[in-house]
C-alpha positions in Angstrom: 108.2 64.4 33.6 107.6 66.8 36.7 110.2 67.2 39.3 107.7 66.0 42.0 106.9 62.7 40.0 110.4 62.2 39.7 111.1 62.7 43.2 108.2 60.3 44.0 109.5 57.5 41.9 113.1 57.7 43.5 111.7 57.6 46.9 109.4 54.8 46.1 112.5 52.9 44.8 114.7 53.7 47.7 111.9 52.6 50.0 111.4 49.3 48.2 115.1 48.5 48.4 115.3 49.2 51.9 112.2 47.1 52.6 113.9 44.2 51.0 116.8 44.9 52.8 114.9 45.0 56.2 113.4 41.6 55.4 116.5 39.8 54.5 118.5 41.1 57.6 115.6 40.3 60.0 115.3 37.1 58.5 119.0 36.3 59.1 118.7 37.9 62.6 116.0 35.2 63.3 118.1 32.4 62.0 120.9 33.6 64.5 118.7 33.5 67.2 117.4 30.0 66.5 121.1 28.9 66.2 122.1 30.8 69.3 119.6 28.8 71.3 120.5 25.6 69.9 124.1 26.2 70.8 123.4 27.5 74.3 121.4 24.4 75.0 124.1 22.1 73.7 126.7 24.1 75.7 124.8 23.8 78.9 124.2 20.2 78.7 128.0 19.9 78.0 129.1 21.7 81.1 126.8 20.0 83.4 128.5 16.7 82.4 132.0 18.0 82.7 134.1 18.3 85.9 136.5 21.0 85.4 138.0 21.2 88.7 140.1 18.0 87.3 142.0 20.6 85.4 143.6 22.1 88.4 145.7 19.0 89.1 146.3 17.9 85.6 149.8 18.1 84.1 148.3 17.3 80.5 146.5 20.4 80.0 148.0 22.8 77.4 150.2 25.4 78.9 148.7 28.9 78.4 150.8 32.3 78.0 149.1 35.5 79.1 150.5 38.2 77.0 150.1 41.5 79.0 151.4 44.6 77.2 152.3 47.6 79.4 152.8 51.3 78.4 153.3 53.9 81.2 151.5 51.9 83.8 153.7 52.3 86.9 150.6 53.1 89.1 148.6 49.9 88.3 151.2 47.5 86.9 151.9 45.8 90.1 148.3 45.0 91.2 147.4 43.9 87.5 150.2 41.4 87.4 149.3 39.9 90.7 145.8 39.4 89.6 147.1 37.7 86.4 149.4 35.4 88.6 146.4 34.6 90.8 144.3 33.0 87.9 143.3 29.5 88.6 145.1 27.4 85.9 147.7 24.6 86.5 149.9 25.5 83.5 150.3 29.2 83.4 152.7 31.8 82.2 152.5 35.5 82.4 154.5 37.4 79.8 154.6 41.2 80.6 155.7 43.6 77.7 157.0 46.7 78.6 156.4 48.7 75.4 158.9 51.5 75.6 157.3 53.0 78.8 158.6 56.5 79.9 157.7 56.1 83.5 159.1 53.7 86.0 156.7 50.6 84.8 160.0 48.4 84.9 161.5 49.6 88.2 158.1 49.1 89.9 158.0 45.5 88.4 161.6 44.8 89.5 160.8 45.8 93.1 157.6 44.2 93.3 158.4 40.8 91.8 162.3 40.6 92.5 163.1 40.6 88.9 166.6 39.6 87.6 168.0 40.3 84.2 168.5 36.9 82.2 170.3 36.1 78.7 167.3 34.7 77.0 167.5 33.5 73.4 164.3 34.6 71.8 163.9 33.5 68.3 162.3 36.5 66.6 159.9 34.5 64.4 157.8 37.8 63.9 159.8 40.9 63.3 159.1 43.5 66.1 160.8 46.6 67.6 164.0 45.6 69.5 163.7 43.7 72.8 166.3 45.5 75.1 166.0 43.2 78.2 164.4 40.2 79.5 163.7 39.4 83.1 162.5 36.7 85.2 161.2 36.7 88.6 162.9 35.0 91.7 159.5 35.0 93.6 157.1 34.0 90.8 158.4 31.3 88.4 155.5 31.8 86.0 156.6 35.6 85.4 158.5 36.7 82.4 159.1 40.6 81.7 160.5 42.0 78.4 161.6 45.4 78.0 161.5 46.8 74.3 161.2 49.7 72.2 157.9 51.1 71.7 155.9 49.9 68.8 152.2 49.9 69.8 150.0 47.1 71.1 150.2 44.9 68.0 153.9 45.0 67.9 154.1 44.6 71.8 151.6 41.4 71.5 154.0 40.0 68.7 156.9 40.1 71.0 155.1 38.3 73.7 154.1 35.7 71.2 157.9 35.3 70.1 159.2 35.1 73.9 156.3 33.0 75.4 156.5 29.2 75.8 152.8 28.3 76.0 150.9 26.0 73.5 148.2 28.7 73.8 148.4 32.6 73.9 145.8 34.6 76.0 145.5 37.9 74.6 143.9 40.6 76.9 143.3 44.5 77.2 144.6 46.6 79.8 141.3 47.4 81.2 140.0 43.7 81.4 139.3 41.8 84.6 139.3 38.1 84.0 137.3 35.8 86.3 139.5 33.3 88.2 138.1 30.3 86.6 137.8 31.6 82.9 140.9 30.0 81.4 139.8 26.6 82.9 136.5 27.1 80.6 138.1 28.7 77.5 140.4 26.1 77.0 138.0 23.3 76.6 137.4 23.7 72.9 141.3 23.2 72.4 141.2 19.8 74.6 138.0 18.6 72.6 139.1 19.4 69.1 142.4 19.4 67.7 141.3 21.7 64.9 140.5 24.6 67.1 142.8 27.5 66.6 141.0 30.3 68.6 138.3 30.7 71.0 136.8 33.8 72.7 134.7 34.3 75.8 132.0 36.8 76.9 133.0 40.4 77.5 130.5 42.0 80.3 130.0 45.4 81.4 131.9 46.3 84.8 130.0 49.6 85.2 127.9 49.3 88.4 129.7 46.3 89.6 131.3 46.0 92.9 135.0 45.6 92.5 137.0 45.0 95.5 140.9 44.4 95.1 140.4 43.9 91.3 137.6 41.2 91.8 134.0 41.2 90.7 132.2 40.7 94.2 128.4 41.6 92.7 127.0 42.6 89.8 124.1 45.1 89.0 123.1 47.5 86.3 124.8 50.7 86.5 123.1 53.8 87.1 124.2 55.6 83.9 121.8 55.4 81.2 124.4 54.9 78.3 126.2 52.3 80.4 122.8 50.4 81.0 122.1 50.6 77.2 125.4 48.9 76.5 124.8 46.2 78.9 122.0 45.0 76.8 124.0 45.7 73.6 126.9 43.4 74.8 124.5 40.8 75.7 123.0 40.7 72.1 126.4 41.0 70.6 127.7 37.9 72.4 125.0 35.8 73.7 122.7 36.1 70.4 125.4 37.2 67.7 128.7 35.6 68.5 127.0 32.3 69.9 124.8 32.1 66.7 127.7 32.3 64.5 129.1 28.9 65.8 126.7 27.2 63.6 126.6 29.6 60.8 129.9 30.0 58.9 132.0 30.6 61.9 132.9 33.8 64.0 135.2 36.5 62.2 136.0 38.0 65.4 137.6 37.1 68.8 137.4 39.9 71.1 140.7 41.7 71.5 139.8 42.0 75.3 139.7 38.3 76.0 140.9 35.4 73.6 143.0 32.4 73.5 144.8 31.3 70.3 147.2 28.6 69.3 150.6 30.0 69.1 151.9 27.8 66.3 149.0 29.1 64.1 149.8 32.7 65.0 153.3 32.3 64.2 152.5 30.6 61.0 150.2 33.8 59.9 153.0 36.1 61.0 151.4 37.5 64.3 149.2 40.5 64.5 149.1 43.2 61.6 150.7 46.4 62.9 149.4 48.6 60.0 145.7 48.0 60.8 143.3 49.3 63.7 141.2 46.1 63.5 144.4 43.9 64.5 142.1 41.3 66.2 139.6 40.7 63.5 142.4 40.8 60.9 144.0 38.0 62.7 141.1 35.8 62.8 140.5 36.1 59.2 143.9 35.3 58.3 143.8 32.2 60.3 140.8 31.0 58.7 142.1 31.8 55.2 145.4 30.0 56.1 143.0 26.9 56.8 141.2 27.1 53.6 144.5 27.7 51.6 146.5 25.0 53.4 144.3 22.6 54.9 145.7 23.7 58.4 143.4 23.8 61.3 141.1 26.7 61.3 138.0 26.4 63.6 137.2 29.7 65.6 134.6 29.2 68.4 132.8 31.4 70.8 132.3 29.9 74.4 129.6 31.9 76.5 130.6 31.0 80.0 134.2 32.4 80.4 133.7 35.9 81.4 135.9 39.0 81.3 134.7 42.3 82.5 135.5 45.8 81.0 134.3 49.4 81.7 132.3 51.1 78.8 131.9 54.8 77.9 129.3 56.8 80.1 129.3 60.0 77.8 128.0 60.5 74.4 131.2 61.9 73.0 133.5 59.1 74.4 131.0 56.5 73.2 130.9 58.1 69.7 134.6 58.1 69.5 134.6 54.5 70.3 132.3 53.4 67.9 133.8 55.5 65.2 137.2 53.6 65.6 135.3 50.2 65.8 133.6 51.1 62.5 137.0 52.3 60.8 138.5 49.1 62.0 135.8 47.1 60.3 136.1 49.0 57.1 139.9 48.4 57.2 139.8 44.8 57.6 137.1 44.1 55.2 138.9 46.1 52.5 142.1 44.2 53.2 140.2 40.8 52.8 137.8 41.8 50.1 138.8 38.9 47.8 136.7 36.6 50.1 133.3 38.1 49.3 131.2 35.4 47.4 134.5 33.4 46.6 133.7 29.6 46.5 137.2 28.7 47.9 136.2 29.9 51.3 132.9 28.1 51.6 130.4 29.5 54.2 132.9 32.5 55.3 132.8 33.7 51.7 128.8 33.3 51.3 127.6 33.8 54.6 130.1 35.5 57.2 131.9 37.9 55.2 128.7 39.3 53.3 127.0 39.7 56.7 129.8 41.7 58.1 129.9 43.8 55.0 126.2 44.4 54.2 124.9 44.5 57.6 127.7 45.5 60.0 129.5 47.9 57.8 126.5 49.3 55.6 123.9 49.5 58.2 124.7 53.0 59.4 124.7 54.2 56.1 121.1 52.9 55.4 120.1 54.3 58.7 121.2 57.6 57.5 119.4 57.1 54.1 116.3 56.1 55.8 116.1 59.1 58.1 116.8 61.5 55.1 114.2 59.7 52.8 111.5 59.7 55.6 111.8 63.4 55.9 111.8 64.3 52.3 109.1 61.8 51.7 106.9 63.4 54.4 107.7 66.9 52.8 106.7 65.7 49.3 103.5 63.8 50.7 105.0 60.6 49.2 104.6 58.4 52.2 101.7 56.6 53.4 101.6 57.7 57.2 99.4 54.8 58.3 101.6 52.4 56.7 104.7 54.0 58.0 103.4 53.9 61.6 102.6 50.1 61.1 106.0 49.5 59.8 107.5 51.5 62.6 105.5 49.3 65.1 106.8 46.1 63.4 110.4 47.1 63.2 110.5 48.2 66.9 108.4 45.1 67.9 110.8 42.7 66.2 113.8 44.4 67.8 112.1 44.1 71.1 111.7 40.2 70.6 115.3 39.8 69.8 116.0 41.8 72.8 113.9 39.9 75.1 114.9 36.5 73.7 118.6 37.6 74.5 117.8 38.4 78.0 115.8 35.1 78.2 118.9 33.2 77.3 120.8 35.2 79.9 118.4 34.5 82.5 118.0 31.1 82.0 121.7 30.1 81.7 124.1 32.4 83.8 121.6 34.7 85.5 124.7 37.2 86.3 122.9 40.4 86.8 120.9 40.1 89.9 119.6 43.7 90.4 116.0 44.2 89.9 116.8 47.4 87.9 117.8 45.1 84.7 114.3 45.0 83.6 113.8 48.7 83.5 117.2 49.7 82.2 117.0 47.0 79.6 113.6 48.3 78.5 114.8 52.0 78.6 117.9 50.9 76.6 115.9 49.4 74.0 113.5 52.4 73.9 116.6 54.8 73.6 117.8 52.8 70.6 114.5 52.5 69.1 113.8 56.4 69.2 117.1 56.9 67.5 116.9 54.3 64.8 113.3 53.3 64.3 112.3 56.4 62.9 114.4 55.4 60.0 112.7 52.2 59.7 109.3 53.7 59.0 111.0 54.4 55.5 112.3 50.8 55.3 115.8 51.3 56.5 116.5 48.6 59.3 120.1 48.6 60.6 121.5 47.2 63.7 124.4 48.7 65.4 127.8 47.4 64.7 128.2 46.1 68.2 129.2 42.6 66.9 132.4 44.2 65.9 132.9 45.6 69.3 136.3 44.0 69.5 137.8 44.5 66.4 140.2 47.4 67.1 140.3 48.1 71.0 144.1 48.1 70.5 143.8 51.6 68.9 143.4 52.9 72.2 146.8 51.6 73.1 148.2 53.3 70.0 146.5 56.7 70.8 147.7 56.6 74.2 151.3 55.8 73.0 151.2 58.5 70.5 150.3 61.2 73.1 152.7 59.6 75.7 150.0 58.9 78.3 148.9 55.8 80.1 146.1 53.7 79.0 143.1 53.7 81.2 143.2 50.8 83.5 140.9 49.2 86.0 142.3 47.9 89.4 142.9 44.4 88.6 144.2 42.0 91.4 142.2 38.8 91.5 142.0 36.3 94.4 143.5 32.9 94.1 140.3 31.4 95.5 138.7 29.1 93.2 135.6 29.1 95.3 134.9 32.4 93.7 133.9 30.4 90.8 132.3 27.5 92.6 130.0 30.0 94.6 128.0 30.6 91.3 128.9 27.3 89.6 128.2 23.9 91.4 130.2 22.1 88.8 133.4 23.8 90.3 132.6 23.0 93.9 135.6 21.0 95.4 134.3 17.4 97.0 
């Protein structure tokens, strides 16, 4: 057998395998889209029948503790904490954890909030680095400050979970702006169903937004091309991906930038895992595994209308580093929980959710690379039908456009947050940029969606990287208004009578 004949056979087998992969993945994407559409319709009907303003005057809502780690943030910590204290929710506690800062973070908090050292008995249900001091504020009764030895974001979050008094814990990122009414919306799944252990909201791109005093005043598409692409990517990841999973085996990820958890469930699984760079995803999987093992509550839901805003990378180098961290975090968590794969004990999580994250989210970049290489080799050996390759490229690209346009349609018909006319051109340009980078691989059958659905698996690694360098983490100005009418202005259901 000649070398060329052998090469042709290998290339044909590779293309056939990737073609089957393309068909299966895109069929599942279609199913996710249908599921997301049904979920969005159900959710919109539900919120139209709900008057969330009653939460503001109710003493029966679950108490929420916002856990806010801080490391070398003397320049922004006062404004950030004032913004958290201004969130509109009746039963709110803000727990700030100074994770061994080397600057004057604690001193700034002492002056700004009139802190006084107290002798609080904190039960160390989760082992963490030692807590040196506990402070309470004379001017803000909802504020608690912990000063502890440095241990990284996961360790700081665990210390906050130990110290807080809320029934629910809200985990946030340092660079996150939470909308004033977001907690009112995100608490609803816990009120409606007693088996809910975690709920996540939508993360949107703050680049290009008008931010005044730490509050999103208006939203438009960013001028930076990479940021504009990520606007569409985030919409697809959350409104199409996360929302669709509510009906298809449940989510395996709650964004570390904005998520709410039942505190007792977090304590039961031992809190965040400090040894992984994907602690957010790892926490969700442990909560769900515990539910299967013990019969405890284990429902994880995505709610599309609670919104938090974050800045995204605007340079290729920073974006590449971010995605590399996300993918390594995904790989680490999947390996740690590999016994879930096709395990009947875990039901839909073992046969749908986990296989999707393994074979699509994790392996898709590898298959993209294989597709690019085999396309080039096949062209060199004349083993590819150019006409078929062009038709396949158009099919792959067209299907990707359908998914993107469907997601944008969901956004426009539901929340319509991006009011700038530039969204149409930026969205198309963003999709074209991605198509030009990936769809050449599709001509050989390799279809792979980027691993944006795992976008929140390990944001906490930025914390650890900053801590190891002794540098402050990047933050946005984060003071938010106490004015509930900010939410009412865009949601008639929140308008006061």
